[in-house]
Structures are given as C-alpha cells and as structure tokens.
N, C-alpha and C positions, 0 to 999 in steps of 0.2 A: 653574524649565522652561520651554518655551513650553510654551500649551495643543496639543492635538493633535483632530481626530476622531476617534470612539470607531471609526471600523474603521479607519483607518489604524494608529490605537493597540494595538487589538485584533488586527492583522495581524500588529506589531512581536512582540506577543505571542507569541503563536502560532510566530513562524520562533524566536522569543528559549526558544523550549519545546522545541522539535525539535529545536537547538542541541545545549539540554543533553545531553535525550534521546541524539541522537548521540555526543557524548562521552560520558555513563557510561551509559548504558541507563537507563530507569526508574526506580532510584533518585539517578540527576540530578535527576530533573525534584521540581523543589522550587521552592514561592513563594517561595521567600527568593533565590532561585538564580538566575532570571529577573530578579526585580525588580532587582539586584543586578546584571548580566548589560546589564538597561534602566538602566540609572542614575537607579530609578523606587525610592522608597517600598511598600514591602507594600500597604498602605492605596491608593496607586494605582493596584494589581492587582486592588483588588475591584472595582475602578466598574467594570469590564471586564468580567470575570468572578467569579458565588458566590463560587466555590468552584474548589479542585484539579480536585474532580472532574467539576466544566462545564469546564474550560480542554481537560477530556483526551477527554470527550465530542466539543468541537468540535477539538480534532489528527485525531478519527476520522472525523468530518466530512469535512475539508480532504483526511483522503489517501483519502475512500469519490470526495472530486470529481476528484479529478488521480487520480484511476483510470477515473473516468467518461470525465472527458474522454481519457484516453488509449484508450479504448474505443470512441468514437465514434466519433474519426479513424482507430484502425483498418479499423472497418464501410464509412464512408465512401472511405477508401482503398484498401481494398485490396478486390477483387471476390471472387476464391476464400474458404474458409469455409481453408482453408489457411494460407494468405496472411495471413487476419484475428487467425485463434491466434496465427500467428508474431511478428505486430505488436502484438499485448497483450504475450504474455511478454518481449521482449526492450527494450519499449516498460518494463515494471520493472524490469528490471536498470539501465535508464537512470535511471530515478527514483532506484532506490537507491544508484548510483553520485554521483549529483544533493544527495544528500541522506540521509545516514548515519545520521538521525532516522527519516525511516523505514523504512529499514529493522529498527532495531532496533527501533522498535516495532511491526512485521509478527509481528517473532521472541518477542516479549517474550510470557510467558505471565501475567505480573504486570500486565498494561496496562491492564487492568480492574478489579483488588484488589478484587474483588469490590460493587464501582459498578452500581446496575440499569441506567443511567441509559447508562453506557459500554457496557454490556451488550450491550442492547438496542441499543443506534448500532450496539456491533459486526457485531450479527444480521443489520442491516436492511442492513447493507452486503455482507454476505458473503452473502445472500441476492441481495438484486441481482445482484450477479457471477457469482453460481454458476448464474441464471437463464440472462443472456446467453449466456457458455461455454456450457452445455447446448442453445442455439439453435443458436449456429454449428455445434456437433456436431451437429445433426437436421439443417440445412442441406445439411453435408457428406454425411451421409447418400444426401440424396435426390437432391441432386448426381452419387452414387455415387463421389465422393472417397476416402471414407470408407468402411470395412467397412459392409453390413446390418446383420450381427452388433454392434452395438458395442455394449457397454453406456455406454449415454449418461452415467449417477448415478459411474461410473467412471472412467471417460474424464475429467471435469471435475473431478472429485476427484485423478487423478494432475495434471492441468493444475496446480492449485493445489498441488501436491505440489515438480512439477519448480521452480515459484518461489519456496516456502520451503527446499528441499533447494538452492541454488543462494547465496539469501538467506545461511544457515547458513554456504554456506563462504565468504563472501564475510566474515562476521562473524569466525571461525574466521580463517582467514589472512589475510584482507585484500588479498587482489593481484588488484586488478578487470581487468585484460586477462587475469590468466593462467581463472580465473575465466570470466570473457566468454569467452574461448575454449573451456571445460569446459562451458557456458550450447550452447554449438553444435553439441557432443557430444552431448549430454542429448538438446535438441531436437529432432534425426537417427532418435534412438533414439523419443522420442513419436511425432512422426509416420509414423516408419513401426508402432508397435505399431498406430493407428488403421485403418491401410489394411488 
C-alpha cells in the first residue's frame, strides 16, 4: 500500500468511522471495522490515532467544525436573526441528510462512553454553539423581531431540541423528504413562539 500523508490518511479514517457509525450506530464504531473498511491493518490505524477514544474525540471536533462553518455562513449570509436561525436549523438537516454518521452521533447517548476527553469536547462544542444561538436571540430581541419577554435560555434549548427531534424522526422513519417537510412545519411553530 502506498504511504499517504498523515492528514489525508486521518481524513480517510474519520470518514470510514462516520460511515461505520452511519450504518450501525456507535456499536459499529470499532477499530477493526474501520481498518478493514480501509484495507489496512489495525496497527496502521493506531499510528494516526492513539486509541478509539482519541478518534471519537476527533469526530466530535469535526462535527463541531462542520456546525461552526454552518453557523458562520448563516451569520454572514443572512441579515435578520430569524433568517440566521432558519439557515442554521435547515443547514443541520442538510448535514444529517448527507452524513448519516453525524445524524447517529448527535443522537447517541453512548457517544462518550464515559471517556473524559470526548465528554470535554462535547461540552465545549455544545457550550459554544449555545452561546451563538443565545446571541442571535438577544439580537432579535434588540431589533424587536422577537418578544422582549423571551426566555433566551429556554428558546436556545428549544432550538437544539428542534434539531434533535427532527434527527430522531429521521432515524426512526428514514424518510428525509417527509421529515424535511415536517421540519418546515416545526420551524414555523418555533419561530412564531419567539415572537
């Protein structure tokens, strides 16, 4: 097998890991399966990631980076807080549709497996994400787009809940088109509640 640059091989390993998770959930996330999928020995995989937990932590970082890109794009492309939140919400649905592994990761209660590094990365990503959503909501209140009495903490948590609920429906029912249409209706209800 031809030797590849470390960053290219790591990207391949992460993609194979997401594919395994997308197919079988976290239980499908094994070093043996990922190595087999890539046609490499497990020992070669350990040259790029010390262990399964480090690979999981990198997947969490990658997921956080994708969501960060999504959020930055929404903040740049859209002027109103309502449009920013809408783009972020539907951007998530687009990620889930393209990458079932991300969908399964976000819904997994077993993702961290008690690993402190993975838990810390999850907390960092979610805390940063919540801060951005809260800022968008605060801006909406200042611009009089959202109700002045809006509970920002609750509205931010509900926003995350919308994403999780839609993701769960996709996992259970698998019909991305119908779930996307339900996403539209769910979005309309949520945004009305902010006003």
